[in-house]
Structure formats: C-alpha cells, structure tokens
C-alpha positions as CSV (number, residue, x, y, z in Angstrom):
1,X,-102.1,-84.7,-76.6
2,X,-105.6,-83.9,-75.2
3,X,-104.5,-84.7,-71.7
4,X,-101.5,-82.4,-71.9
5,X,-103.7,-79.5,-73.2
6,X,-106.3,-80.2,-70.4
7,X,-103.6,-80.3,-67.8
8,X,-102.1,-77.0,-69.1
9,X,-105.5,-75.3,-69.1
10,X,-106.3,-76.5,-65.5
11,X,-102.8,-75.4,-64.3
12,X,-103.2,-71.9,-65.8
13,X,-106.8,-71.7,-64.3
14,X,-105.5,-72.6,-60.8
15,X,-102.6,-70.1,-61.0
16,X,-105.0,-67.3,-61.9
17,X,-107.5,-68.3,-59.1
18,X,-104.8,-68.7,-56.4
19,X,-103.1,-65.5,-57.3
20,X,-106.4,-63.7,-56.7
21,X,-107.2,-65.5,-53.5
22,X,-103.8,-65.1,-51.9
23,X,-102.9,-61.7,-53.2
24,X,-102.3,-58.8,-50.8
25,X,-105.0,-56.4,-50.2
26,X,-104.3,-52.7,-50.2
27,X,-106.0,-50.2,-48.0
28,X,-107.3,-47.2,-50.0
29,X,-106.2,-44.6,-47.5
30,X,-104.1,-42.3,-49.6
31,X,-106.5,-39.3,-49.4
32,X,-106.5,-39.6,-45.6
33,X,-102.7,-39.6,-45.3
34,X,-100.3,-36.7,-45.5
35,X,-97.0,-36.7,-47.6
36,X,-95.3,-38.6,-44.7
37,X,-97.9,-41.4,-44.8
38,X,-99.3,-40.2,-41.5
39,X,-103.0,-40.1,-40.8
40,X,-104.4,-36.5,-40.8
41,X,-106.4,-35.5,-37.7
42,X,-108.9,-34.2,-37.0
43,X,-111.2,-35.9,-39.5
44,X,-115.0,-36.3,-39.9
45,X,-116.8,-39.6,-40.3
46,X,-118.2,-38.2,-43.6
47,X,-114.8,-37.5,-45.0
48,X,-113.5,-40.9,-44.1
49,X,-116.6,-42.6,-45.5
50,X,-116.2,-40.7,-48.8
51,X,-112.5,-41.4,-49.1
52,X,-112.9,-45.1,-48.4
53,X,-116.2,-45.4,-50.3
54,X,-117.6,-47.3,-47.3
55,X,-120.7,-46.5,-45.2
56,X,-119.9,-45.4,-41.7
57,X,-121.4,-47.7,-39.0
58,X,-122.1,-45.8,-35.8
59,X,-122.4,-47.6,-32.4
60,X,-122.0,-47.2,-28.6
61,X,-120.2,-49.4,-26.1
62,X,-121.5,-50.5,-22.7
63,X,-120.4,-47.1,-21.3
64,X,-122.5,-45.3,-23.9
65,X,-119.3,-44.0,-25.5
66,X,-119.9,-43.2,-29.2
67,X,-117.8,-44.9,-31.9
68,X,-117.7,-45.2,-35.7
69,X,-116.3,-48.0,-37.9
70,X,-115.6,-48.6,-41.5
71,X,-115.5,-52.3,-42.5
72,X,-113.9,-52.5,-45.9
73,X,-114.1,-55.2,-48.6
74,X,-110.4,-55.8,-48.3
75,X,-111.0,-57.2,-44.8
76,X,-109.5,-54.1,-43.2
77,X,-111.6,-52.5,-40.5
78,X,-111.0,-48.9,-39.3
79,X,-112.7,-47.7,-36.1
80,X,-112.6,-44.7,-33.9
81,X,-114.1,-43.1,-30.9
82,X,-116.1,-39.9,-31.6
83,X,-115.0,-36.8,-29.8
84,X,-116.8,-33.5,-29.4
85,X,-119.0,-32.6,-32.4
86,X,-118.3,-36.2,-33.6
87,X,-114.7,-35.2,-34.6
88,X,-112.2,-38.0,-35.0
89,X,-108.8,-37.6,-33.4
90,X,-107.8,-41.3,-33.2
91,X,-107.9,-44.2,-35.6
92,X,-107.5,-47.9,-35.2
93,X,-106.7,-50.4,-38.0
94,X,-107.3,-54.1,-37.8
95,X,-108.7,-57.0,-39.9
96,X,-112.2,-58.0,-39.2
97,X,-112.3,-61.0,-36.8
98,X,-108.5,-60.8,-36.9
99,X,-108.4,-62.7,-40.2
100,X,-104.9,-63.5,-41.5
101,X,-105.2,-61.2,-44.5
102,X,-102.1,-59.3,-45.6
103,X,-103.2,-55.6,-45.9
104,X,-100.8,-53.0,-47.3
105,X,-101.1,-49.2,-47.5
106,X,-101.3,-48.4,-43.8
107,X,-99.8,-45.4,-42.2
108,X,-96.0,-45.5,-41.8
109,X,-95.8,-48.1,-44.6
110,X,-97.0,-50.8,-42.2
111,X,-98.5,-54.1,-43.4
112,X,-101.0,-56.0,-41.3
113,X,-100.0,-59.7,-40.9
114,X,-96.6,-59.1,-42.5
115,X,-94.7,-56.4,-40.6
116,X,-92.8,-58.0,-37.8
117,X,-92.0,-56.8,-34.3
118,X,-88.3,-56.8,-35.0
119,X,-88.7,-54.8,-38.2
120,X,-90.8,-52.3,-36.3
121,X,-88.4,-52.0,-33.5
122,X,-85.6,-51.2,-36.0
123,X,-87.7,-48.9,-38.1
124,X,-89.1,-46.8,-35.2
125,X,-86.1,-46.9,-32.8
126,X,-85.3,-43.3,-33.6
127,X,-88.7,-42.4,-32.1
128,X,-87.7,-44.2,-28.8
129,X,-90.2,-47.0,-29.4
130,X,-91.1,-49.0,-26.2
131,X,-91.9,-52.6,-26.2
132,X,-94.2,-54.4,-23.7
133,X,-95.2,-58.0,-23.5
134,X,-99.0,-58.7,-23.7
135,X,-100.5,-60.7,-20.9
136,X,-102.8,-63.8,-21.0
137,X,-105.9,-61.6,-20.7
138,X,-105.0,-59.3,-23.6
139,X,-106.4,-59.4,-27.1
140,X,-103.2,-61.1,-28.4
141,X,-101.9,-63.3,-25.5
142,X,-98.2,-63.8,-25.6
143,X,-97.8,-61.0,-28.2
144,X,-96.2,-57.6,-27.8
145,X,-97.1,-54.0,-27.9
146,X,-94.9,-51.3,-29.4
147,X,-95.6,-47.7,-28.6
148,X,-93.9,-44.6,-30.1
149,X,-94.6,-41.0,-30.9
150,X,-93.9,-39.7,-34.4
151,X,-94.8,-36.1,-35.2
152,X,-98.2,-35.4,-33.6
153,X,-99.2,-39.0,-33.3
154,X,-98.8,-41.7,-30.8
155,X,-98.7,-45.1,-32.5
156,X,-99.6,-48.3,-30.8
157,X,-98.8,-51.5,-32.7
158,X,-100.1,-54.8,-31.4
159,X,-98.3,-58.1,-32.5
160,X,-99.5,-61.6,-32.0
161,X,-97.4,-64.4,-30.4
162,X,-95.8,-65.0,-33.8
163,X,-94.6,-61.3,-33.8
164,X,-96.8,-60.3,-36.8
165,X,-98.6,-57.0,-36.8
166,X,-102.3,-57.4,-36.0
167,X,-103.5,-53.9,-35.1
168,X,-102.4,-50.3,-35.4
169,X,-103.7,-47.5,-33.3
170,X,-103.1,-43.8,-33.9
171,X,-104.0,-41.2,-31.3
172,X,-103.1,-37.6,-30.5
173,X,-102.7,-38.5,-26.8
174,X,-101.5,-41.7,-25.1
175,X,-104.4,-43.9,-24.1
176,X,-104.4,-45.0,-20.4
177,X,-103.9,-48.8,-20.3
178,X,-106.7,-49.0,-17.8
179,X,-109.2,-47.7,-20.4
180,X,-111.3,-50.3,-22.1
C-alpha cells in the first residue's frame, strides 16, 4: 500500500514538473500589435521596454550601426536596428541561441519552433509569398526563407532544415540580401 501511494505521488510530481518544463512560452506582445496581430511601427525603445517589462540592451555592430534588443525570460529575443532619432521601424524575433523553445503570440499568429514552412506557404499565399532555399553559409543551412508583404510590412520568415520557423523579421522596406 505504501509503495502504491509513493508511486502515485512521484508520478503526479513528475507530471507537474514536466508540464512546466515543456509548456509553450507566450510572447507578451499584445500591446505592441494592432487588431490584425501586426506589429505597429514606428516604435520607441522605451515603449517596447515598458510593454515587455524588459530592459533594453543597446549595442553597435562592427560597422558602428546602432541596435537594441530585448531578451525575454520566455527565451524569445526581439532586436532591431535604430533609425533616425532612435526610432524603430523594423523588428526581428528569434529565440536566444536558437534554443528549441516553442514560443507563441508572435505577429500573424506565428509560433517559433512549431509553425512549418508548408503551413506558412498556405497561410500567406494570398500575399504572393516567395520561397527561397538558404545556402550553406546562411544562418540556417539547408533551410528556407519565405518573404511576403502584408499591409505595410514585409515579413521574412526563416526556417531550419526541418522546415520549422526559427526567426521572423518585420520591416517597412525590403532588406537588401547583401546587407549584413
């Protein structure tokens, strides 16, 4: 009788722990999205920081271009280049160090590490989405890139070689592929 009770308690404990460990994380972006789940531009770093309750990290790249990022406890990381007067007109969503966390609540209802390339092609076909294979020197070798324009935004979705969404970029202009 004691063994059955112990086994039952241990089983319940592991169910509770595993459901917390493997549960999906939700990005808390609601106040930064419009009624169509689209990111609102322009933004300021302060407004994003306040909405996410995360401190903005400012940095520069090798070309002295200014950037801001917001690493969240969910594992989601938002980052952006800073424009004139530090205004933000682009946003990129990824998981820190490309961890395999499933993160919901992204613009357009996308889910990192769960949304597939085929689902995205179907969902965004009405926006004339274009697919391109990623090369060996890309961030996701053997993966794919899907680009489309919806409303005022250009969206660039990057998929790994298993066709799972790894990164989402939203811009108001198409980014030249030759840009870093």
